C-alpha positions in Angstrom: -9.3 -12.3 -1.8 -9.7 -8.6 -2.4 -9.3 -7.0 -5.9 -7.9 -3.7 -7.1 -8.7 -2.6 -10.6 -6.0 -0.1 -11.6 -7.1 1.9 -14.7 -4.2 3.4 -16.5 -3.2 4.8 -19.9 0.0 5.1 -21.9 1.9 8.3 -21.3 0.0 9.2 -18.1 2.4 10.8 -15.5 0.0 10.2 -12.6 -0.4 6.6 -13.7 3.4 6.1 -13.6 3.6 7.6 -10.1 0.7 5.5 -8.9 2.4 2.3 -10.3 5.5 3.1 -8.3 3.4 3.4 -5.2 1.8 0.0 -5.9 5.2 -1.6 -6.6 6.4 -0.3 -3.2 3.5 -1.3 -1.0 1.9 -4.3 -2.7 4.4 -6.9 -1.6 3.0 -6.6 2.0 -0.5 -7.5 0.7 0.2 -9.9 -2.2 -1.4 -12.9 -0.3 -4.7 -11.0 0.3 -5.1 -8.6 -2.6 -4.8 -8.9 -6.4 -4.2 -6.0 -8.7 -5.5 -6.0 -12.2 -4.0 -3.2 -14.4 -6.5 -2.2 -17.1 -5.9 0.1 -20.0 -8.4 2.9 -19.7 -8.9 2.9 -23.5 -9.7 -0.8 -23.7 -13.3 -2.0 -23.9 -13.2 -3.2 -20.3 -11.5 0.1 -19.3 -14.2 2.1 -21.0 -17.0 0.1 -19.2 -15.4 0.8 -15.8 -14.9 4.5 -16.7 -18.5 4.8 -17.4 -19.7 2.7 -14.5 -17.6 4.7 -11.9 -17.6 8.1 -13.6 -13.9 8.2 -13.8 -12.8 11.6 -15.3 -9.0 11.4 -14.6 -6.5 8.7 -14.7 -5.5 6.6 -13.0 -8.7 5.3 -11.6 -8.5 2.9 -8.7 -11.4 0.7 -7.9 -11.1 -1.5 -4.8 -13.7 -4.3 -4.3 -16.1 -2.7 -6.8 -15.9 0.7 -5.0 -14.2 3.7 -6.5 -11.2 4.6 -4.3 -9.5 7.5 -6.2 -9.0 9.1 -9.6 -6.3 11.3 -11.0 -3.6 10.2 -8.6 -3.1 8.4 -5.4 -2.0 9.2 -1.8 0.4 6.5 -0.7 -0.7 6.8 3.0 -4.4 6.7 2.2 -3.9 3.7 0.0 -1.9 1.9 2.7 -4.6 2.6 5.3 -7.3 1.2 2.9 -5.2 -1.9 2.2 -4.5 -2.4 6.0 -8.3 -2.3 6.6 -8.7 -5.1 4.0 -5.9 -7.3 5.1 
């Protein structure tokens, strides 16, 4: 099972847009990929921000590798998920 850590924060426009993208495409991958939404201001969120040098939200970490920060391209995310599935 693959894991996506989705680092978000309240009031973040890019986070809300990324969440909509996840809601649209994740049903195709739900048997192979889990998504963990993490508040960027939480203790765990701050640890991940530091570990991956995330300077903009949302931060997306896939299988312990930074995928993107500050927004997400739906097509690139789908391509990455296809490669995992």
